[in-house]
DSSP file (Angstrom, degrees, kcal/mol; ACC not computed):
  #  RESIDUE AA STRUCTURE BP1 BP2  ACC     N-H-->O    O-->H-N    N-H-->O    O-->H-N    TCO  KAPPA ALPHA  PHI   PSI    X-CA   Y-CA   Z-CA
    1    1 A M              0   0    0      0, 0.0     2,-0.5     0, 0.0     0, 0.0   0.000 360.0 360.0 360.0 128.1    9.4  -13.1  -19.3
    2    2 A E        -     0   0    0     26,-0.1     2,-0.3    25,-0.0    25,-0.0  -0.804 360.0-170.4 -97.7 132.4    6.4  -11.4  -17.6
    3    3 A S        -     0   0    0     -2,-0.5    25,-3.2     2,-0.0     2,-0.3  -0.885   1.1-169.7-118.5 154.6    7.0   -9.5  -14.4
    4    4 A W  E     -A   27   0A   0     -2,-0.3     2,-0.4    23,-0.2    23,-0.2  -0.974   7.1-158.2-142.1 155.1    4.3   -8.1  -12.0
    5    5 A T  E     -A   26   0A   0     21,-2.6    21,-3.0    -2,-0.3     2,-0.5  -0.999   3.4-157.9-136.0 134.7    4.3   -5.8   -9.1
    6    6 A E  E     -A   25   0A   0     -2,-0.4     2,-0.7    19,-0.2    19,-0.2  -0.969   8.7-154.9-112.6 125.8    1.7   -5.4   -6.3
    7    7 A I  E     -A   24   0A   0     17,-3.5    16,-3.2    -2,-0.5    17,-1.6  -0.893  18.0-176.4-100.9 115.7    1.7   -2.2   -4.4
    8    8 A R  E     -A   22   0A   0     -2,-0.7    14,-0.2    14,-0.2    12,-0.0  -0.843  34.4 -99.0-113.7 150.9    0.2   -2.7   -0.9
    9    9 A C        -     0   0    0     12,-2.4     3,-0.4    -2,-0.3     4,-0.4  -0.516  25.9-163.7 -70.3 119.7   -0.4    0.0    1.7
   10   10 A P  S    S+     0   0    0      0, 0.0     4,-0.5     0, 0.0    -1,-0.2   0.604  85.1  59.5 -78.9  -9.3    2.4    0.1    4.3
   11   11 A A  S  > S+     0   0    0      2,-0.1     4,-1.7     1,-0.1     6,-0.2   0.669  83.5  77.9 -92.7 -18.1    0.3    2.1    6.7
   12   12 A C  T  4>S+     0   0    0     -3,-0.4     5,-2.5     1,-0.2    55,-0.2   0.921  97.7  43.3 -60.1 -46.5   -2.6   -0.4    7.2
   13   13 A V  T >45S+     0   0    0     -4,-0.4     3,-1.3     1,-0.2    -1,-0.2   0.877 111.8  54.6 -69.4 -36.6   -0.8   -2.7    9.5
   14   14 A Q  T 345S+     0   0    0     -4,-0.5    -1,-0.2     1,-0.2    -2,-0.2   0.828 107.5  51.5 -63.5 -31.1    0.7    0.2   11.5
   15   15 A L  T 3<5S-     0   0    0     -4,-1.7    52,-2.6    -3,-0.1    -1,-0.2   0.356 127.3 -95.7 -91.0   6.0   -2.8    1.5   12.1
   16   16 A G  T < 5S+     0   0    0     -3,-1.3    -3,-0.2     1,-0.3    -2,-0.1   0.548  75.3 140.7  98.3   7.6   -4.2   -1.8   13.4
   17   17 A W      < -     0   0    0     -5,-2.5    -1,-0.3    -6,-0.2    53,-0.1  -0.581  58.0-123.0 -81.0 149.3   -5.7   -3.3   10.3
   18   18 A P  S    S+     0   0    0      0, 0.0     2,-0.3     0, 0.0    -1,-0.1   0.790  86.7   4.1 -67.1 -28.2   -5.2   -7.1   10.0
   19   19 A S  S    S-     0   0    0     -7,-0.1     2,-0.2     0, 0.0    -2,-0.0  -0.972  82.9 -94.3-150.5 163.3   -3.5   -7.0    6.6
   20   20 A S        -     0   0    0     -2,-0.3     2,-0.3    -8,-0.1   -12,-0.0  -0.584  41.3-121.9 -83.1 145.8   -2.3   -4.4    4.1
   21   21 A R        -     0   0    0     -2,-0.2   -12,-2.4   -12,-0.1     2,-0.5  -0.635  21.8-113.1 -89.9 141.8   -4.7   -3.5    1.3
   22   22 A L  E     +A    8   0A   0     -2,-0.3   -14,-0.2   -14,-0.2     3,-0.1  -0.613  36.8 173.0 -73.3 121.7   -3.8   -3.9   -2.4
   23   23 A L  E     +     0   0A   0    -16,-3.2     2,-0.3    -2,-0.5   -15,-0.2   0.816  62.4   0.1 -97.4 -39.0   -3.5   -0.4   -4.0
   24   24 A L  E     -A    7   0A   0    -17,-1.6   -17,-3.5    16,-0.0     2,-0.4  -0.989  52.6-158.3-157.0 139.0   -2.2   -1.1   -7.4
   25   25 A K  E     -A    6   0A   0     -2,-0.3     2,-0.4   -19,-0.2   -19,-0.2  -0.992  17.3-171.9-124.0 126.4   -1.2   -4.2   -9.5
   26   26 A L  E     -A    5   0A   0    -21,-3.0   -21,-2.6    -2,-0.4     2,-0.4  -0.914   7.4-163.5-120.8 143.5    1.1   -3.7  -12.5
   27   27 A K  E     +A    4   0A   0     -2,-0.4   -23,-0.2   -23,-0.2     2,-0.2  -0.964  52.2  29.9-123.8 144.0    2.2   -6.1  -15.2
   28   28 A G  S    S-     0   0    0    -25,-3.2     2,-0.5    -2,-0.4    -2,-0.1  -0.477 100.8 -32.9 106.1-177.5    5.2   -5.8  -17.5
   29   29 A D        -     0   0    0     -2,-0.2    -2,-0.1     1,-0.0   -27,-0.0  -0.675  51.1-168.0 -83.2 125.0    8.6   -4.1  -17.3
   30   30 A I        -     0   0    0     -2,-0.5    -2,-0.1    24,-0.1    -1,-0.0  -0.894   9.4-156.9-115.5  99.4    8.6   -1.0  -15.1
   31   31 A P        -     0   0    0      0, 0.0     2,-0.4     0, 0.0    24,-0.1  -0.506  26.2-107.8 -76.0 143.7   11.9    0.9  -15.6
   32   32 A P        -     0   0    0      0, 0.0     2,-0.5     0, 0.0    22,-0.2  -0.580  34.9-163.7 -71.2 124.1   12.9    3.3  -12.8
   33   33 A I    >   -     0   0    0     20,-0.8     3,-1.5    -2,-0.4    20,-0.1  -0.944  23.7-115.5-111.4 125.4   12.4    6.9  -14.0
   34   34 A L  T 3  S+     0   0    0     -2,-0.5     3,-0.1     1,-0.2    18,-0.0  -0.352  92.4   6.1 -65.2 131.2   14.2    9.5  -11.9
   35   35 A G  T 3  S+     0   0    0      1,-0.2     2,-0.6    -2,-0.1    -1,-0.2   0.430  91.3 128.7  83.6  -0.5   12.0   12.0  -10.1
   36   36 A V    <   +     0   0    0     -3,-1.5    17,-1.8    17,-0.2     2,-0.3  -0.794  29.7 172.2 -94.6 124.2    8.7   10.3  -10.9
   37   37 A T  E     -B   52   0B   0     -2,-0.6     2,-0.4    15,-0.2    15,-0.2  -0.951  20.3-151.0-127.6 150.5    6.4    9.7   -7.9
   38   38 A I  E     -B   51   0B   0     13,-2.7    13,-2.9    -2,-0.3     2,-0.5  -0.984   9.1-151.2-121.1 129.0    2.8    8.5   -7.8
   39   39 A E  E     +B   50   0B   0     -2,-0.4     2,-0.3    11,-0.2    11,-0.2  -0.878  19.4 178.1-101.5 129.8    0.6    9.5   -4.9
   40   40 A M  E     -B   49   0B   0      9,-3.1     9,-3.5    -2,-0.5     2,-0.5  -0.948  21.5-141.4-129.5 149.6   -2.2    7.0   -3.9
   41   41 A K  E     -B   48   0B   0     -2,-0.3     2,-0.3     7,-0.2     7,-0.2  -0.955  21.7-128.0-112.5 127.8   -4.8    7.1   -1.2
   42   42 A C     >  -     0   0    0      5,-2.5     4,-1.2    -2,-0.5   -19,-0.1  -0.563   9.6-150.3 -73.8 130.7   -5.7    3.9    0.6
   43   43 A H  T  4 S+     0   0    0     -2,-0.3    -1,-0.1     2,-0.2   -20,-0.0   0.761  91.9  46.8 -73.5 -24.4   -9.5    3.2    0.6
   44   44 A R  T  4 S+     0   0    0      1,-0.1    -1,-0.1     3,-0.1    21,-0.1   0.965 128.1  16.8 -83.5 -57.0   -9.3    1.3    3.8
   45   45 A C  T  4 S-     0   0    0      2,-0.1    20,-1.7    19,-0.1    -2,-0.2   0.494  93.1-128.4 -99.8  -3.4   -7.2    3.4    6.2
   46   46 A K     <  +     0   0    0     -4,-1.2     2,-0.2    18,-0.2    -3,-0.1   0.751  54.3 151.7  64.5  27.0   -7.4    6.7    4.2
   47   47 A S        -     0   0    0     18,-0.1    -5,-2.5    17,-0.1     2,-0.6  -0.592  46.8-125.8 -86.3 151.2   -3.6    7.2    4.3
   48   48 A L  E     -BC  41  62B   0     14,-2.4    13,-2.5    -7,-0.2    14,-1.1  -0.886  29.7-167.8 -98.7 120.3   -1.7    9.0    1.6
   49   49 A I  E     -BC  40  60B   0     -9,-3.5    -9,-3.1    -2,-0.6     2,-0.5  -0.906   9.6-155.9-114.6 134.4    1.1    6.8    0.1
   50   50 A V  E     -BC  39  59B   0      9,-2.7     9,-2.7    -2,-0.4     2,-0.5  -0.942   9.2-167.2-110.2 129.5    3.9    8.0   -2.2
   51   51 A W  E     -BC  38  58B   0    -13,-2.9   -13,-2.7    -2,-0.5     2,-0.7  -0.971  18.3-139.1-118.4 126.3    5.5    5.5   -4.5
   52   52 A H  E >   -B   37   0B   0      5,-1.6     3,-2.1    -2,-0.5     5,-0.4  -0.775  41.2-109.3 -82.4 114.0    8.8    6.2   -6.4
   53   53 A L  T 3  S+     0   0    0    -17,-1.8   -20,-0.8    -2,-0.7   -17,-0.2  -0.145  95.1   7.7 -55.1 127.4    8.1    4.7   -9.8
   54   54 A G  T 3  S+     0   0    0      1,-0.3    -1,-0.3   -22,-0.2   -24,-0.1   0.405 112.0  91.9  85.3  -1.1   10.1    1.5  -10.5
   55   55 A T  S <  S-     0   0    0     -3,-2.1    -1,-0.3     2,-0.2    -3,-0.1  -0.816  81.6-120.5-120.3 162.0   11.6    1.2   -7.0
   56   56 A P  S    S+     0   0    0      0, 0.0     2,-0.7     0, 0.0    -3,-0.1   0.152  72.4 124.0 -85.9  22.3   10.4   -0.7   -3.9
   57   57 A V        +     0   0    0     -5,-0.4    -5,-1.6     2,-0.0     2,-0.5  -0.754  32.2 172.4 -91.1 113.9   10.2    2.6   -2.0
   58   58 A L  E     -C   51   0B   0     -2,-0.7    -7,-0.2    -7,-0.2    -9,-0.0  -0.988   7.9-172.4-119.6 124.3    6.7    3.3   -0.4
   59   59 A V  E     -C   50   0B   0     -9,-2.7    -9,-2.7    -2,-0.5     2,-0.8  -0.962  19.8-141.4-122.2 118.5    6.4    6.2    1.9
   60   60 A P  E     -C   49   0B   0      0, 0.0   -11,-0.2     0, 0.0     3,-0.2  -0.699  21.5-179.7 -76.5 114.1    3.3    6.9    3.9
   61   61 A V  E    S+     0   0B   0    -13,-2.5     2,-0.4    -2,-0.8   -12,-0.2   0.916  70.9  16.8 -81.0 -47.2    3.0   10.8    3.8
   62   62 A A  E    S-C   48   0B   0    -14,-1.1   -14,-2.4     0, 0.0    -1,-0.3  -0.985  78.4-136.9-131.8 121.7   -0.1   11.2    5.9
   63   63 A L        -     0   0    0     -2,-0.4     3,-0.1   -16,-0.2   -16,-0.1  -0.506  21.0-152.5 -77.4 146.2   -1.5    8.4    8.1
   64   64 A G        -     0   0    0      1,-0.2   -18,-0.2    -2,-0.2     2,-0.2   0.248  42.2 -30.8 -95.2-143.1   -5.2    7.9    8.1
   65   65 A T        -     0   0    0    -20,-1.7     2,-0.3   -21,-0.1    -1,-0.2  -0.531  57.4-125.7 -84.4 143.8   -7.7    6.5   10.6
   66   66 A K        -     0   0    0     -2,-0.2     2,-0.8    -3,-0.1   -50,-0.2  -0.642  20.7-120.5 -87.0 143.2   -6.7    3.9   13.2
   67   67 A N        +     0   0    0    -52,-2.6    -1,-0.0    -2,-0.3   -22,-0.0  -0.753  33.8 171.8 -85.8 109.7   -8.7    0.7   13.5
   68   68 A N        +     0   0    0     -2,-0.8     2,-1.0     1,-0.1    -1,-0.2   0.541  59.2  82.2 -93.9  -8.6  -10.1    0.5   17.0
   69   69 A K        -     0   0    0      2,-0.0     2,-0.8     0, 0.0    -1,-0.1  -0.791  65.3-164.5-100.1  92.5  -12.3   -2.5   16.3
   70   70 A R        -     0   0    0     -2,-1.0     2,-0.4   -53,-0.1   -53,-0.1  -0.679  11.2-154.2 -77.1 112.0  -10.0   -5.6   16.6
   71   71 A Q        -     0   0    0     -2,-0.8     2,-0.4     2,-0.0    -2,-0.0  -0.736   9.1-165.9 -92.5 136.3  -11.9   -8.4   15.0
   72   72 A K        -     0   0    0     -2,-0.4     2,-0.4     2,-0.0    -2,-0.0  -0.942  16.0-130.7-121.8 142.7  -11.2  -11.9   16.1
   73   73 A V        -     0   0    0     -2,-0.4     2,-0.6     2,-0.0    -2,-0.0  -0.783  15.5-148.8 -94.7 132.5  -12.3  -15.1   14.4
   74   74 A A        -     0   0    0     -2,-0.4     2,-0.4     2,-0.0    -2,-0.0  -0.895   9.7-158.5-102.9 122.3  -13.9  -17.8   16.5
   75   75 A F              0   0    0     -2,-0.6    -2,-0.0     1,-0.1     0, 0.0  -0.818 360.0 360.0 -98.6 138.7  -13.3  -21.4   15.4
   76   76 A E              0   0    0     -2,-0.4    -1,-0.1     0, 0.0    -2,-0.0   0.394 360.0 360.0-109.1 360.0  -15.7  -24.1   16.4
């Protein structure tokens, strides 16, 4: 059985971006290892995200830039 995990930025939506950005995609079995954390920086909002390996815990340590340009789609 194949399992996969997508790590998305939890800070993008808080900062006004329309959706969260994909930071990391993993395939296979990821066992929880005590004390292991991975720090990632979101390319879109520039936030620093800490992920506790093997758990669904994502913590934004430092928030990045806020999106002040709200884009709207016009349908015809």
